[in-house]
N, C-alpha and C positions, 0 to 999 in steps of 0.2 A: 504494500500500500504506500501511496505517496504521503508526504508530510501533510498536505491539505486534507487528505482523507482521515487523518488521525486528529485533526484539530478539534473535533467535537467529542472525542473519546478521552477518557482519563484512566489512569492506572489506579485500581483500588485493591484492597485485600478483603476477602471473606473467609473467615476461619483460617487465617494465616496462609491462604492460597491467593496468588496474584491473578487478577483478571483485568481486562480492558472493557470499559463500558461506555456507551454513549451517555451524554449528559445534556439535557435532563433525561431521566429514564422513569420507570415506574417501580413501585414496590414489588409488584408481581414479577417483573423482569429480573429484579435482583434476586428474588427467591429462586427463580429458574436458573439464573447464572450460577449461583452458589450451590445449587441442588439441595435446598433447604427442605427437609422433610415436613410432612403434614403436621406433626405435633411439636414443631419447633417454631420459634419466632426469631426474627432478625433484628438486631440492634445496631445503631450507629455508635461507635465507640466515642466516649466523651473526651474532650480535651480541656484542660485548664479549669477544673472545678465545675464544668457544666454537667448536667444530668445526661445519662445515656438516653437515646431516643429510640423507641420502637418504630420499626418500619412496617407500616401496614401491608398485608398481603393483598393488595388491590391495585387499582389503576391510579392511585394518588401519585402525583408527580414528585420525583425525588431529584434534587439538584446535587450533583456530586462534585467533590474537590479532589484534585490530584493527590494521591497517596492516602486517601481516607481508609479507615479500617472498620469492618463490620464483623459481628460474630453472632452465632445463633445459640439459643438455649432451648432446652425442652421446656414446654409450658404445660400447665394444667388449667382447668376451668374452676374458678371460684364463683360463688353466687353472692352478689351484694345487692341487698334489697330486691331479691327475686330476679335479678338480671345477671346473665353469665358474663364473666370477664376473664381474659387470659392472663396468667401470672406465671413468672419463671418458677419452675418446679422446686429448685433448691434455695429460693429466696424467701426469707421471713417477710411477713407483712406487718406494718406498724398501724397503730391507731390512726395516725394522721393519713396514711395512705388509704385505709378503708374509708375514712370519712370523705376524703377528696374524691373517691370513686362515687360515693353516694350523694354527696352534696357539692354541686358544681361551683358554688361561690365560697366554699370553705377556704381559708379561715374567715369567718364572718363575725367573730366575737361571741358566738354561741358555744355552749357545751353540749356534747352528744354522748348518749349511752350506746356503746357498741357491744353486742353479744354475738357469739359464734357457736356453731354446732357442726357435727359430723367431721370433727377434726381428727388428727392422728391420735393413736393410743395415749401418748404422753399428755395431750391437751385436747380431749375430745369435745369439750364445750366449756363455756364460761364467758365472763366479761373480758373485754379488751380495754384496758385503761389507758388514758393519755400517757405517752412516754413508753408504752410497752410494745413489744413485737411478739408475734406468734408464728409457729411453723404451720404451713398450709398443706393440704392434700386435695386431690381431685374431688370436686363437688362439695367442698366445705362451704358453709354458708355464713353470711354476716348480716345482721340486722342493725340498722342505725336509727336511733330516735332522738329527737330534740328533747333535752331535759327541761327546757324553759328557763335555763339559767345562762348568764353571760359572764 
């Protein structure tokens, strides 16, 4: 290929393997390029204190930068307020993370009660208090309710 044909392609890494990809591209195309399995999610590696970002497995446009790194993790489904959400299998979930999933404008000065069930044997059910984290498993559920306090 000529130099001009490479102008809209960048070098990226997915799971430590090097690829060339057009930019912009789509989440779906990145999953295919990296051969990311059905029960795995793709994340853009964070740089300099930024949070890692999930790449959706759809037609959402993704703009790439030369040398960017991506990695995949196996995910499970957790249920928050009756709705399924994908979560990295080996990652604990915190009170704040559960509330952010349930309440779009959190933190909003209110206090919430978080309860969970169908958890792993070491923590099958109970309250999740502010500042705490809990290990998750497939189909674990979380309920979030406003305590009326701020």
